C-alpha positions in Angstrom: -83.3 97.1 -59.1 -85.6 97.4 -56.1 -89.2 96.4 -56.3 -91.7 99.2 -56.2 -94.0 99.0 -53.2 -97.6 99.9 -53.9 -99.0 103.0 -52.3 -101.2 102.5 -49.3 -104.9 103.2 -49.9 -106.1 106.8 -49.5 -108.3 105.8 -46.6 -105.3 105.4 -44.4 -104.3 109.0 -44.8 -107.7 110.4 -44.2 -109.1 110.9 -40.8 -112.7 111.4 -40.1 -113.5 115.0 -39.4 -114.2 115.5 -35.7 -117.6 117.2 -35.3 -118.3 118.4 -31.8 -121.6 119.6 -30.3 -120.8 123.3 -30.6 -120.1 122.9 -34.4 -123.6 121.3 -34.7 -125.1 124.0 -32.5 -123.5 126.8 -34.6 -124.7 125.2 -37.8 -128.2 125.0 -36.3 -128.2 128.6 -35.3 -126.9 129.6 -38.8 -129.8 127.6 -40.3 -132.4 129.3 -38.1 -131.0 132.8 -38.7 -130.8 132.3 -42.5 -134.3 131.0 -42.7 -135.8 133.8 -40.6 -134.0 136.5 -42.5 -135.1 134.8 -45.8 -138.7 134.7 -44.8 -138.6 138.4 -43.6 -137.0 139.6 -46.8 -139.5 137.5 -48.8 -142.6 138.8 -47.1 -142.0 142.2 -45.5 -141.3 144.3 -48.6 -144.9 143.6 -49.8 -146.6 144.6 -46.6 -148.3 147.9 -45.9 -145.6 148.8 -43.2 -142.9 148.9 -45.8 -143.3 152.7 -46.6 -143.5 153.8 -43.0 -139.9 154.3 -42.0 -137.1 157.0 -42.0 -135.2 155.6 -45.0 -138.2 156.2 -47.3 -138.5 159.8 -46.0 -134.9 160.8 -46.8 -135.5 162.3 -50.2 -138.0 162.0 -53.1 -135.7 159.8 -55.2 -135.0 157.5 -52.3 -138.7 157.1 -51.7 -139.4 156.3 -55.4 -136.6 153.6 -55.3 -137.8 152.3 -51.9 -141.4 151.8 -53.1 -140.4 150.4 -56.5 -141.6 146.9 -57.3 -138.2 146.1 -58.8 -136.5 146.9 -55.5 -139.0 144.9 -53.6 -138.6 142.0 -55.9 -134.8 142.1 -55.6 -135.2 142.0 -51.8 -137.6 139.1 -52.1 -135.1 137.3 -54.4 -132.4 137.8 -51.7 -134.9 136.2 -49.3 -135.3 133.2 -51.5 -131.5 132.9 -51.7 -131.3 132.9 -47.8 -134.0 130.2 -47.6 -132.1 128.1 -50.2 -128.9 128.5 -48.1 -130.7 127.4 -45.0 -132.2 124.3 -46.7 -128.8 123.4 -48.2 -127.2 123.6 -44.7 -129.9 121.4 -43.3 -129.1 118.7 -45.9 -125.4 119.2 -45.3 -125.8 118.8 -41.6 -127.8 115.6 -42.1 -125.1 113.9 -44.1 -122.7 111.5 -42.4 -119.2 112.8 -41.8 -117.7 110.3 -44.2 -119.8 111.7 -47.1 -118.8 115.3 -46.5 -115.1 114.6 -47.4 -114.6 114.0 -51.1 -111.1 113.3 -52.3 -110.0 112.7 -55.8 -106.9 110.8 -56.4 -105.2 111.0 -59.8 
């Protein structure tokens, strides 16, 4: 009977993810775009300019939906989701590369 060799630690199999400058730049641009779209969707539906466009002039039922407070609130909710995504990406970008990789060994 041969002795059983213990398995090497998990750290030997894992390599640190290589993060280059263009990955960080792409993440930063994604954060900026998500934040700007979020602020726009949060604020613009409640401004006076909201009803002055060609979409609202298509037909009467489109105009009633377009000026509905429920529709405006839904768009503002999407804006909050975009802002949340941008803040989550900021915190993800700030973490060290070793913390980003979680491995569970059974």
